C-alpha positions, 0 to 999 in steps of 0.5 A: 514473544521476545521483549518488546523494542522501544528504541527507534534504532530498530530499524537502522540498517535493516535490508533482508527479510530476516532483519525484518522478520525478527523486527516485526516478531517483537510485537503482538499485533501489527495494524497496517492503516491505509490512507483512505476514507475508511481508516478509523484509526481513531476508534481503533488505536486504544482497542488493542494491547501496548505490544501492538505495532502501528504501520503508517504510509507516505503522507500520514498527515492524512490520517493522523489528526494529532501526533500519535505517541504509541508503537509505530513504524513509517512506510514510505514507497519508492518511485523510480526517483526515490522516497517522495518524503526526502526529495520533497523535504516532507519526511521531518513534518511527518516524523513529527507525527510521531514523537514517541518513544515506540516510533521504530523509524522508517522502512524505504520500500519498493516492490518493482525493479524501476523503484529506486531504494534509498540508502539510510543515510538519506534518511538521516538524522531518522533511522531507516532500513529497506525492504526490497519486494520487487523479486517477491511480486514478480511471479504473481502479480498482475504485469503492467501494474505494481503492488500498492504498498499496503497490499504488499506488506500486508501479503508479505507479512502474512507468508513470512510473520505467521504467529502474529496477528495482522489487521488491516485498517481502511484498506477497501480499495475504493475511491474516496471523496478526499483521496483518488485511487492510482491505477498503476495498482491492480485494485481488483486483484489485491481486494480479491487476494486480501479477502482471500487471506482474510477468509482463510484466517490469515489476517484480520481486515474487520467485518468480512464482506457478505458474498452473495454468491457463497450464499446462493450456492448454500441455499441451492445445494443441489446446483454445482457451484461451478454453475453458480461462478459461470453464470456470475461470470456471465452477467459481468462479463455483459455489463462490462461490455455495456460499460465499455460502449457508454466509456467509449461515447464519453471518450469521443465526446470529451475529445475537445476538452482533453485537447485543452487539457494535453496543452495546459499539461505541456505548459507545466513546469516538470516535477520535482521528480522528472527533474531529478530523473533527468539528472540522473540519466544526464549522470549515467549519459556522461559516464558511458 
């Protein structure tokens, strides 16, 4: 392994896969910390060697109860308006939680073409680079959804940085009491992929989830495993159909509440993201 890097200029200007592969290869372990109720950063921070890189995402004040001085990278996802940490003036607050010499800077990430990557200068004085995974996910992520930041980076690392230990902490894909799940991501698909990679030794997601269907197939070796899969799929289909009927009833019952809710939303002032996009569309129209 190459000598450990400690300079915060590590990320400055990095854009290509090769740039980031070189960066991540300078650490022995790469631990991705999810913004979820399931993460246990305080417990695991001291469990890994000094050559470990801890990767945090977006609003890390949700995860860090106190400043962390170990090796770290802050990943900020771009939406159509760019990084929310930048246009909401939150970057300084987040960077202040990573004061150590091991802070490597910011990675600006996107996973779909319509997301707007920002230049390193827009993150100044914090050193920054970007990783564009829009084309990477074009052919295998479900359409009408976009990959979540943690999933995107984890899968990319599994393929591109194969000789390092990749650990996921808090990647449950479940709605917690503190933070909601954004349904623009396909959580079922993502959890399936992560568990598949973990089962094949490509990454560590902690204690593997018990798979009762695999155990069932092993308990009855005379039954074709394909029949086990078909039976599970049939039951799941029936249960989903029953759930759909009840959801349809709830939608009808709550229609008056939704009318009131939509009316109130229509009175709200546009968000900063919406104002940025309106301004950009206006500028593009004027240049045509």
